[in-house]
VEXMARRO-635914 format. One record per atom (N, C-alpha, C): residue in three letters; x, y, z. Coordinates in steps of 0.05 Angstrom, whole numbers, padded with zeros to 5 digits, always signed. Layout:
ALAXYZ;...
END
This chain:
MET+00412-01613+02544;MET+00387-01605+02532;MET+00378-01625+02534;SER+00347-01619+02544;SER+00324-01637+02557;SER+00313-01652+02531;SER+00301-01676+02539;SER+00291-01695+02517;SER+00268-01690+02506;SER+00254-01695+02491;SER+00234-01684+02472;SER+00219-01693+02501;PRO+00190-01679+02502;PRO+00163-01689+02512;PRO+00148-01721+02512;TRP+00139-01731+02535;TRP+00134-01758+02526;TRP+00114-01766+02505;TRP+00094-01742+02510;TRP+00070-01744+02487;TRP+00084-01744+02463;LEU+00108-01716+02454;LEU+00112-01724+02432;LEU+00134-01742+02419;SER+00140-01759+02439;SER+00161-01781+02436;SER+00138-01809+02432;SER+00118-01808+02448;SER+00093-01826+02432;SER+00079-01823+02417;HIS+00085-01801+02400;HIS+00080-01803+02375;HIS+00095-01794+02353;ASP+00119-01800+02352;ASP+00139-01796+02329;ASP+00138-01816+02312;LEU+00118-01804+02293;LEU+00111-01818+02260;LEU+00137-01822+02244;LEU+00165-01804+02251;LEU+00187-01810+02238;LEU+00200-01842+02245;ARG+00195-01849+02268;ARG+00215-01871+02284;ARG+00219-01891+02268;GLN+00197-01904+02258;GLN+00199-01925+02235;GLN+00213-01918+02219;ARG+00210-01897+02200;ARG+00231-01894+02181;ARG+00257-01891+02187;ARG+00266-01875+02213;ARG+00291-01874+02218;ARG+00300-01901+02219;LEU+00286-01914+02238;LEU+00300-01947+02240;LEU+00305-01961+02211;GLN+00279-01958+02194;GLN+00294-01972+02166;GLN+00319-01957+02159;ARG+00316-01940+02160;ARG+00350-01925+02145;ARG+00370-01930+02170;GLY+00374-01943+02185;GLY+00392-01949+02203;GLY+00394-01925+02224;LEU+00380-01911+02223;LEU+00388-01875+02237;LEU+00381-01886+02266;SER+00385-01862+02278;SER+00374-01868+02309;SER+00353-01872+02310;PRO+00340-01882+02331;PRO+00308-01885+02336;PRO+00307-01862+02349;VAL+00319-01846+02363;VAL+00307-01823+02373;VAL+00317-01800+02359;GLU+00299-01776+02356;GLU+00301-01756+02331;GLU+00327-01727+02349;ALA+00344-01727+02333;ALA+00367-01705+02335;ALA+00351-01680+02350;PRO+00360-01668+02376;PRO+00349-01649+02395;PRO+00360-01627+02372;LEU+00339-01601+02372;LEU+00340-01586+02356;LEU+00360-01567+02373;PRO+00376-01547+02352;PRO+00396-01525+02365;PRO+00374-01511+02382;GLU+00389-01493+02397;GLU+00375-01471+02418;GLU+00371-01450+02402;ALA+00356-01439+02412;ALA+00350-01404+02394;ALA+00364-01389+02402;ARG+00381-01389+02426;ARG+00405-01367+02433;ARG+00420-01371+02412;LEU+00433-01396+02409;LEU+00450-01410+02390;LEU+00448-01399+02363;LEU+00425-01404+02350;LEU+00418-01390+02323;LEU+00418-01365+02321;LEU+00407-01349+02342;LEU+00410-01319+02344;LEU+00439-01310+02338;GLN+00456-01321+02358;GLN+00483-01314+02354;GLN+00496-01317+02326;GLN+00494-01339+02320;GLN+00499-01347+02289;GLN+00493-01323+02267;GLY+00459-01319+02270;GLY+00453-01305+02250;GLY+00469-01271+02255;GLY+00466-01264+02281;GLY+00479-01238+02286;GLY+00502-01239+02281;LEU+00521-01257+02283;LEU+00556-01257+02271;LEU+00545-01256+02239;LEU+00537-01271+02227;LEU+00533-01270+02201;LEU+00522-01241+02183;GLY+00506-01226+02205;GLY+00492-01205+02191;GLY+00520-01182+02199;LEU+00529-01184+02223;LEU+00554-01166+02227;LEU+00568-01172+02209;GLY+00587-01192+02200;GLY+00594-01193+02180;GLY+00596-01183+02153;LEU+00560-01189+02142;LEU+00559-01167+02121;LEU+00555-01135+02124;VAL+00540-01125+02148;VAL+00555-01101+02155;VAL+00577-01092+02147;VAL+00599-01110+02160;VAL+00627-01100+02154;VAL+00634-01109+02124;VAL+00631-01125+02113;VAL+00636-01125+02083;VAL+00622-01097+02069;VAL+00597-01094+02076;VAL+00594-01069+02062;VAL+00609-01048+02070;LEU+00616-01037+02100;LEU+00629-01022+02101;LEU+00653-01010+02087;LEU+00666-01036+02092;LEU+00697-01039+02072;LEU+00691-01028+02047;ASN+00680-01045+02032;ASN+00667-01034+02009;ASN+00664-01010+02004;TRP+00641-00991+02022;TRP+00633-00972+02013;TRP+00662-00949+02029;LEU+00688-00952+02037;LEU+00710-00938+02050;LEU+00722-00944+02030;LEU+00722-00968+02013;LEU+00738-00969+01985;LEU+00731-00953+01962;VAL+00703-00955+01958;VAL+00693-00933+01937;VAL+00703-00908+01938;ALA+00687-00897+01967;ALA+00696-00871+01976;ALA+00726-00864+01967;TRP+00752-00876+01981;TRP+00777-00872+01973;TRP+00777-00871+01950;TRP+00776-00889+01934;TRP+00783-00891+01902;TRP+00762-00869+01889;THR+00743-00856+01899;THR+00726-00832+01885;THR+00740-00804+01893;GLN+00762-00804+01924;GLN+00765-00783+01922;GLN+00796-00778+01909;GLN+00806-00800+01906;GLN+00834-00808+01891;GLN+00832-00797+01864;ARG+00806-00809+01847;ARG+00797-00800+01820;ARG+00793-00767+01824;GLU+00780-00757+01843;GLU+00774-00724+01842;GLU+00796-00715+01844;ALA+00818-00714+01859;ALA+00847-00699+01860;ALA+00860-00706+01839;GLU+00860-00726+01823;GLU+00869-00731+01789;GLU+00856-00719+01774;LEU+00834-00707+01773;LEU+00819-00692+01751;LEU+00819-00660+01766;ALA+00822-00658+01794;ALA+00836-00627+01798;ALA+00861-00624+01786;LEU+00880-00643+01783;LEU+00906-00641+01781;LEU+00910-00634+01742;LEU+00885-00647+01735;LEU+00883-00645+01702;LEU+00868-00621+01701;ARG+00852-00611+01716;ARG+00843-00585+01709;ARG+00864-00561+01713;ASP+00881-00561+01719;ASP+00902-00550+01719;ASP+00920-00544+01702;VAL+00919-00571+01688;VAL+00937-00574+01665;VAL+00937-00545+01643;PRO+00910-00544+01624;PRO+00910-00524+01615;PRO+00922-00491+01617;ALA+00918-00495+01638;ALA+00931-00466+01654;ALA+00962-00466+01652;SER+00973-00486+01669;SER+00996-00490+01669;SER+01018-00494+01638;LEU+01002-00511+01620;LEU+01007-00508+01597;LEU+01005-00481+01588;SER+00982-00468+01583;SER+00988-00438+01566;SER+01012-00421+01585;SER+01017-00423+01612;SER+01031-00408+01618;SER+01065-00416+01612;LEU+01061-00442+01612;LEU+01090-00457+01593;LEU+01096-00440+01567;GLN+01076-00445+01555;GLN+01080-00435+01526;GLN+01085-00403+01529;GLY+01076-00388+01543;GLY+01077-00360+01544;GLY+01108-00361+01557;ARG+01117-00370+01571;ARG+01148-00364+01585;ARG+01168-00375+01556;LEU+01156-00397+01545;LEU+01174-00398+01524;LEU+01172-00389+01498;ALA+01151-00373+01493;ALA+01152-00350+01471;ALA+01170-00329+01482;GLN+01166-00323+01503;GLN+01183-00305+01509;GLN+01213-00310+01517;GLU+01219-00327+01529;GLU+01250-00339+01522;GLU+01260-00341+01496;SER+01243-00356+01474;SER+01244-00352+01449;SER+01257-00326+01437;LYS+01236-00300+01447;LYS+01240-00281+01425;LYS+01266-00271+01441;GLN+01271-00271+01464;GLN+01294-00263+01485;GLN+01320-00280+01476;LEU+01316-00303+01462;LEU+01341-00315+01453;LEU+01348-00307+01424;LYS+01325-00295+01412;LYS+01331-00291+01378;LYS+01339-00263+01378;GLN+01335-00247+01397;GLN+01346-00226+01400;GLN+01373-00219+01404;LEU+01383-00242+01433;LEU+01411-00242+01428;LEU+01421-00256+01415;GLU+01411-00276+01398;GLU+01429-00283+01371;GLU+01427-00263+01355;ASP+01410-00252+01346;ASP+01415-00220+01328;ASP+01432-00202+01340;ARG+01433-00195+01361;ARG+01460-00187+01377;ARG+01486-00193+01369;ASN+01490-00214+01374;ASN+01511-00232+01372;ASN+01518-00239+01345;GLY+01498-00233+01328;GLY+01509-00236+01305;GLY+01511-00220+01287;ALA+01505-00187+01295;ALA+01509-00163+01286;ALA+01543-00147+01302;LEU+01542-00161+01324;LEU+01572-00159+01335;LEU+01587-00171+01319;ALA+01586-00196+01313;ALA+01603-00215+01306;ALA+01603-00211+01272;ARG+01588-00195+01258;ARG+01595-00186+01230;ARG+01608-00159+01235;GLY+01606-00138+01265;GLY+01616-00113+01260;GLY+01643-00124+01259;LEU+01655-00140+01280;LEU+01684-00149+01289;LEU+01691-00155+01263;ALA+01679-00174+01240;ALA+01693-00186+01217;ALA+01697-00167+01198;SER+01682-00143+01199;SER+01676-00121+01177;SER+01698-00100+01181;ALA+01704-00097+01210;ALA+01727-00082+01215;ALA+01750-00086+01213;THR+01761-00064+01193;THR+01786-00066+01181;THR+01814-00061+01203;SER+01826-00082+01204;SER+01848-00079+01230;SER+01862-00049+01229;GLY+01870-00036+01241;GLY+01882-00015+01249;GLY+01914-00022+01238;SER+01930-00039+01249;SER+01956-00053+01236;SER+01957-00064+01212;ALA+01941-00070+01198;ALA+01931-00092+01173;ALA+01942-00065+01152;LEU+01913-00038+01161;LEU+01920-00021+01145;LEU+01944+00004+01140;LEU+01956+00005+01167;LEU+01978+00015+01172;LEU+01996-00003+01153;THR+02005-00021+01153;THR+02022-00043+01138;THR+02019-00043+01114;GLN+01989-00031+01103;GLN+01988-00030+01067;GLN+01993-00002+01065;LEU+01992+00017+01087;LEU+02000+00044+01075;LEU+02023+00043+01070;GLN+02045+00030+01085;GLN+02072+00044+01090;GLN+02082+00017+01066;ALA+02067-00001+01053;ALA+02076-00018+01040;ALA+02070+00001+01009;ALA+02055+00020+01007;ALA+02042+00024+00986;ALA+02050+00057+00981;THR+02059+00066+01008;THR+02074+00096+01001;THR+02099+00104+00990;PRO+02100+00114+00966;PRO+02129+00114+00958;PRO+02149+00128+00973;ALA+02172+00127+00961;ALA+02198+00147+00973;ALA+02193+00171+00963;GLY+02196+00197+00981;GLY+02190+00225+00983;GLY+02158+00232+00985;VAL+02142+00209+00999;VAL+02118+00225+01003;VAL+02112+00209+01035;GLN+02101+00237+01039;GLN+02098+00241+01080;GLN+02076+00238+01090;LEU+02064+00216+01100;LEU+02035+00221+01114;LEU+02037+00236+01141;SER+02025+00246+01139;SER+02023+00260+01160;SER+01989+00266+01180;GLU+01978+00259+01162;GLU+01946+00248+01178;GLU+01934+00224+01165;LEU+01917+00209+01179;LEU+01903+00190+01173;LEU+01884+00190+01199;SER+01857+00184+01177;SER+01822+00191+01190;SER+01812+00160+01175;VAL+01792+00150+01190;VAL+01775+00134+01193;VAL+01744+00135+01193;SER+01726+00141+01183;SER+01707+00143+01188;SER+01682+00126+01173;GLY+01675+00106+01193;GLY+01661+00084+01172;GLY+01676+00071+01156;GLU+01668+00074+01136;GLU+01685+00060+01110;GLU+01696+00078+01082;SER+01701+00113+01103;SER+01715+00126+01093;SER+01747+00127+01098;LEU+01769+00127+01085;LEU+01792+00137+01094;LEU+01805+00168+01085;SER+01813+00178+01101;SER+01822+00208+01091;SER+01851+00203+01100;LEU+01868+00214+01079;LEU+01905+00217+01079;LEU+01910+00239+01074;LYS+01927+00252+01094;LYS+01938+00286+01089;LYS+01972+00277+01086;GLY+01986+00299+01079;GLY+02012+00292+01071;GLY+02031+00312+01056;LEU+02056+00312+01058;LEU+02072+00323+01037;LEU+02089+00308+01021;ALA+02088+00316+00998;ALA+02110+00305+00971;ALA+02139+00319+00971;ALA+02150+00311+00968;ALA+02178+00324+00959;ALA+02186+00328+00928;ASP+02206+00338+00915;ASP+02211+00336+00891;ASP+02234+00325+00891;PRO+02244+00313+00866;PRO+02234+00319+00838;PRO+02211+00301+00835;GLY+02192+00311+00819;GLY+02166+00295+00812;GLY+02148+00285+00841;ALA+02143+00311+00853;ALA+02123+00310+00875;ALA+02100+00299+00864;PHE+02092+00314+00846;PHE+02060+00311+00834;PHE+02061+00276+00824;ALA+02070+00266+00814;ALA+02075+00239+00812;ALA+02074+00215+00830;ARG+02091+00226+00842;ARG+02099+00215+00870;ARG+02065+00208+00885;VAL+02055+00231+00881;VAL+02023+00227+00894;VAL+02005+00216+00881;ASN+02008+00212+00861;ASN+01988+00200+00835;ASN+01996+00172+00843;ALA+02024+00162+00844;ALA+02035+00127+00847;ALA+02023+00125+00876;LEU+02021+00135+00891;LEU+02013+00129+00920;LEU+01981+00123+00912;ALA+01965+00141+00899;ALA+01935+00135+00894;ALA+01936+00111+00881;LEU+01951+00100+00856;LEU+01941+00079+00847;LEU+01958+00058+00854;LEU+01968+00051+00875;LEU+01984+00040+00894;LEU+01964+00030+00915;LEU+01946+00041+00924;LEU+01924+00044+00944;LEU+01903+00034+00929;SER+01902+00039+00901;SER+01875+00026+00886;SER+01882-00004+00884;ALA+01912-00009+00887;ALA+01913-00036+00877;ALA+01910-00059+00907;SER+01914-00042+00927;SER+01902-00058+00952;SER+01883-00072+00955;PRO+01885-00095+00973;PRO+01851-00107+00973;PRO+01837-00097+00996;LEU+01849-00082+01007;LEU+01832-00065+01031;LEU+01817-00042+01020;ILE+01831-00033+01001;ILE+01814-00004+00990;ILE+01798-00017+00964;GLN+01774+00000+00959;GLN+01757-00006+00941;GLN+01772+00013+00916;PRO+01782+00003+00891;PRO+01792+00014+00875;PRO+01779+00035+00859;ALA+01755+00040+00854;ALA+01745+00064+00843;ALA+01738+00092+00868;ALA+01745+00080+00891;ALA+01735+00100+00906;ALA+01764+00123+00919;VAL+01779+00112+00904;VAL+01816+00130+00910;VAL+01809+00155+00897;LYS+01808+00175+00907;LYS+01812+00206+00899;LYS+01829+00223+00910;VAL+01845+00239+00895;VAL+01863+00261+00897;VAL+01843+00287+00902;ILE+01842+00299+00924;ILE+01821+00317+00925;ILE+01834+00343+00932;LYS+01862+00346+00934;LYS+01877+00374+00946;LYS+01911+00363+00933;LEU+01922+00376+00921;LEU+01953+00374+00911;LEU+01955+00406+00906;ASN+01968+00420+00916;ASN+01990+00439+00916;ASN+02011+00445+00929;ARG+02024+00467+00921;ARG+02048+00467+00929;ARG+02054+00486+00952;GLU+02066+00489+00966;GLU+02072+00506+00995;GLU+02086+00531+00983;PRO+02074+00551+00994;PRO+02085+00579+00986;PRO+02118+00579+00993;ARG+02134+00593+00974;ARG+02158+00596+00976;ARG+02163+00617+01006;GLN+02194+00612+01022;GLN+02198+00622+01035;GLN+02208+00645+01033;THR+02199+00672+01050;THR+02218+00699+01032;THR+02238+00703+01053;ALA+02248+00685+01070;ALA+02275+00697+01085;ALA+02300+00702+01064;SER+02316+00714+01073;SER+02336+00720+01054;SER+02355+00693+01052;ALA+02370+00692+01032;ALA+02388+00671+01027;ALA+02413+00679+01015;PRO+02436+00661+01017;PRO+02461+00678+01001;PRO+02459+00673+00969;ALA+02470+00688+00959;ALA+02464+00688+00926;ALA+02466+00665+00916;ALA+02492+00659+00926;ALA+02498+00625+00916;ALA+02482+00610+00912;ALA+02466+00606+00935;ALA+02459+00585+00938;ALA+02433+00581+00928;ALA+02431+00547+00917;ALA+02401+00542+00902;ALA+02375+00544+00916;PRO+02353+00560+00899;PRO+02332+00559+00914;PRO+02315+00534+00923;VAL+02298+00536+00943;VAL+02295+00518+00954;VAL+02262+00514+00946;VAL+02256+00496+00933;VAL+02228+00483+00927;VAL+02214+00478+00950;PRO+02193+00489+00956;PRO+02176+00483+00981;PRO+02163+00451+00968;PRO+02148+00433+00993;PRO+02139+00409+00983;PRO+02113+00419+00974;VAL+02099+00394+00968;VAL+02074+00394+00956;VAL+02053+00382+00982;ARG+02038+00396+00983;ARG+02019+00389+01011;ARG+01997+00374+00988;TRP+01985+00350+00997;TRP+01968+00332+00980;TRP+01943+00327+01001;GLU+01919+00317+00993;GLU+01900+00303+01011;GLU+01881+00283+00991;LEU+01886+00259+00999;LEU+01870+00241+00981;LEU+01853+00220+01004;VAL+01826+00220+00991;VAL+01800+00205+01000;VAL+01801+00170+00991;ALA+01793+00154+01006;ALA+01786+00130+00992;ALA+01768+00108+01004;GLY+01760+00094+01000;GLY+01737+00076+01001;GLY+01748+00045+01013;LEU+01740+00039+01037;LEU+01747+00018+01048;LEU+01732-00010+01036;ALA+01749-00027+01034;ALA+01728-00055+01014;ALA+01721-00071+01035;ARG+01701-00076+01020;ARG+01676-00099+01039;ARG+01694-00133+01033;LEU+01698-00140+01054;LEU+01714-00177+01036;LEU+01695-00189+01054;SER+01693-00214+01045;SER+01676-00236+01057;SER+01706-00239+01075;PRO+01693-00253+01100;PRO+01712-00266+01124;PRO+01736-00284+01108;THR+01726-00302+01092;THR+01752-00314+01080;THR+01769-00297+01068;GLN+01761-00285+01052;GLN+01778-00259+01036;GLN+01793-00247+01054;GLN+01784-00237+01078;GLN+01788-00224+01093;GLN+01813-00230+01113;LEU+01810-00265+01119;LEU+01827-00275+01130;LEU+01852-00283+01114;ILE+01847-00286+01085;ILE+01874-00291+01068;ILE+01894-00262+01067;VAL+01877-00240+01061;VAL+01889-00218+01068;VAL+01902-00211+01088;LEU+01890-00215+01114;LEU+01901-00202+01141;LEU+01930-00225+01144;GLN+01927-00252+01134;GLN+01949-00268+01136;GLN+01972-00262+01123;ARG+01969-00255+01096;ARG+01977-00245+01077;ARG+02000-00216+01089;LEU+01984-00200+01107;LEU+01999-00174+01117;LEU+02004-00172+01150;GLY+02002-00198+01153;GLY+02014-00205+01176;GLY+01998-00197+01208;ALA+01973-00184+01195;ALA+01965-00182+01219;ALA+01950-00210+01234;ASP+01962-00226+01251;ASP+01953-00241+01262;ASP+01932-00243+01287;GLY+01936-00224+01295;GLY+01911-00217+01309;GLY+01885-00214+01304;LEU+01880-00206+01281;LEU+01845-00198+01270;LEU+01844-00231+01266;ALA+01867-00241+01245;ALA+01860-00263+01231;ALA+01857-00285+01255;ARG+01864-00284+01268;ARG+01856-00307+01301;ARG+01826-00300+01304;ARG+01822-00270+01308;ARG+01795-00267+01317;ARG+01779-00280+01295;LEU+01776-00275+01270;LEU+01758-00279+01251;LEU+01759-00312+01250;GLN+01789-00325+01251;GLN+01786-00360+01259;GLN+01759-00367+01285;THR+01765-00354+01300;THR+01751-00355+01326;THR+01718-00355+01317;LEU+01711-00334+01305;LEU+01689-00321+01301;LEU+01675-00345+01287;ALA+01692-00356+01262;ALA+01682-00382+01238;ALA+01680-00405+01257;SER+01689-00414+01286;SER+01696-00432+01290;SER+01672-00438+01304;LEU+01665-00414+01313;LEU+01631-00411+01337;LEU+01607-00413+01317;GLY+01610-00410+01290;GLY+01594-00406+01270;GLY+01578-00380+01272;LEU+01587-00357+01277;LEU+01576-00333+01283;LEU+01584-00319+01257;LEU+01596-00323+01242;LEU+01604-00307+01211;LEU+01586-00318+01189;PRO+01575-00307+01172;PRO+01558-00310+01149;PRO+01571-00331+01135;
END
């Protein structure tokens, strides 16, 4: 850098003061204007870059918040849809539970054929023949023949024994038909004893309604192991009342 003009150096009013303070008698040269301009430009550019970065950061943050708000706006619709699906699936589950419960109750209330036959075999007196058996709902119908002596008493004994059975309703046992077969007209030797025809009878009864615990006891006593295991399985699954 060039030195100060002669007229400025000769009129340097601060020269004496610099000497008093122990400073250089010559005034330090001023920085060039171009250098000052470059420094100012760099400082201004830095400020612009900082502002731009801040703007970009704010724009990014705003975009993220808007995306989150968009997701939150979809929450009520999604929640309503999920509630609808939950209500529908709960209804279907309730229907399935009702059907399973009805099926389990039906299985538990169904009288075992083997147990019923075992009970009839034990209750049928000697001389009484069972020729027909039918079950409709909770109604039992029996038909057969009874031989003498005491054919009528044998049928009455059958009715009493059935009334004492745990599978039969005591008050629902009724003999609705009791008549003797007509005699045969075929010729026979005079010395032969007359043949007495059997008595034809018909009886109806009502099947008892037992709780699962009562049924299990009766079935185990009668040896109906299959139905007893079925009841135990239903009870272990919690399907029985």
